[in-house]
N, C-alpha and C positions, 0 to 999 in steps of 0.2 A: 503494500500500500504506499502510498505517495502523499504526504501531507503538506497543505500550504497554510501559512499563518498569514493574516491579512489585518492591516491597520492602515490608517492614513499616511502617515510620513515614513513608515518602514523604519523606524529611527531607535526604538525603543521597546515597546512590548513585544511586537512581532520578532525582532531580531532576538530578544533575550528568551522567547519560546522556541526559536530556530535551535538557538545553542542548546537550550535545554532538552528538548525532544530528540536532538541528534546524540546528545550525551546519555539519554537514558534508552533509547530504542536501538541505538548501535546502527550498522551499516546495512542492516535489512531493510530498512524504513529510509525512504528518501524523503528529506524534510526541506523546505526553503520557506522564504516568507517574501512579502512584497507589500506594495501600497499604492494608493490611487494618486498620492503626491509625493514621492519618494524624496528625502531628503539626504541624509548621511547617518551612520551609526552615531549614536549620541556617546560621549566619552564617559558619561556615568553609567551608561547600561555596561560598557566595557569594564569599568571599574567593579560593579556589584558581581558582574558574573565571575570576573577574574576573583574575588573574594571565595567563591565555591569552587574553584578549580576549572573553570570553563573558560576559554579563550575565544572570544567573538570578534578579536581586532582583525581578522581577515575577511569578515562578512560585511557586505556592502548592501546599501538599499537599492531596491531593484523595484521597477513597474509593473505592474497586475500583467500586463502584455509578455512579459519575460517568462512568466510561469503557466502560461495558457499550455494546455495538451491534455490528450486523451489518458493519460496515466495518472492524472489526480483523483485520488480516492477520497480525501477528506479535506475540506477547507473550515478553518477554524479562525473568526474574526474575533478581535479583542477591543475594539472601540465599546467606550461608554458614552461619554458626552457628546460624541461626535458622529458623524453619518458614517458608517462602514462602507468601506469599497465592496462590490459585488463582484464575484468571478462568474462569468457567463457560463452557462451550460447546465446539464443535469449531474450534480455531484452532492455527496452526503455533505451536510453543514452543520457547524455548530456555532453558538455565539456565546463567547466569555467576555462579558462587560467588565473590563479591567480598568480603573480609573488610569488616565493618561499620566506618568510621572513627571513629565517635563511642564514646568511652569516658570513662568518670567516674574513672579511674585519677588519684589525687591525685600521684603521682611524676612524671607528664608534663607538661611546660613546655608553653607557648603553640606555641612552635616544633615540638615533637614531635606535639602535636595536629594542626598545619598539615601535617605531614610525613604523616601517616596518611591526611589528605584528599587530599593529592597523590598518594600511590601508589593510591588508591582511583579517582582521576580518571583518571590515567595508564593504569592497567589497562583500565579502561571504553573509553578513548579506543584503545588499540591493539586491543582485541577488535572495537571497529567497524570500525577500517580495514581489519582482516584477514576481517572477515565479508563476504561478498558478500551483499547483500540483494536484489540484482536476479536 
């Protein structure tokens, strides 16, 4: 089975989900991520994933069009407050509304920003652990 994680910017939640799923499911499952308006992998996402031993620094933001294909078996959208992108076609879909850890709130410290990313990472990891893909 091939899994695609989608969010808007493909910078944080979907990138962390991609790294977590690859780590958890191994090489037999093809895992990727994409976004409707891809930007770049957020450095805070890289930092909090490195904390748990997963390196996503080599991943990059991709447009949805780059992951289209007949081999996609499951699409998981991770948007909460924004409109999630849609992957066309008939494919099994799940929606996990994870709040976006990215914020431009000037009142938050660097520690606060990292805490938001850890919360998102841990929620995604818990959902992956509890969801039986097979």
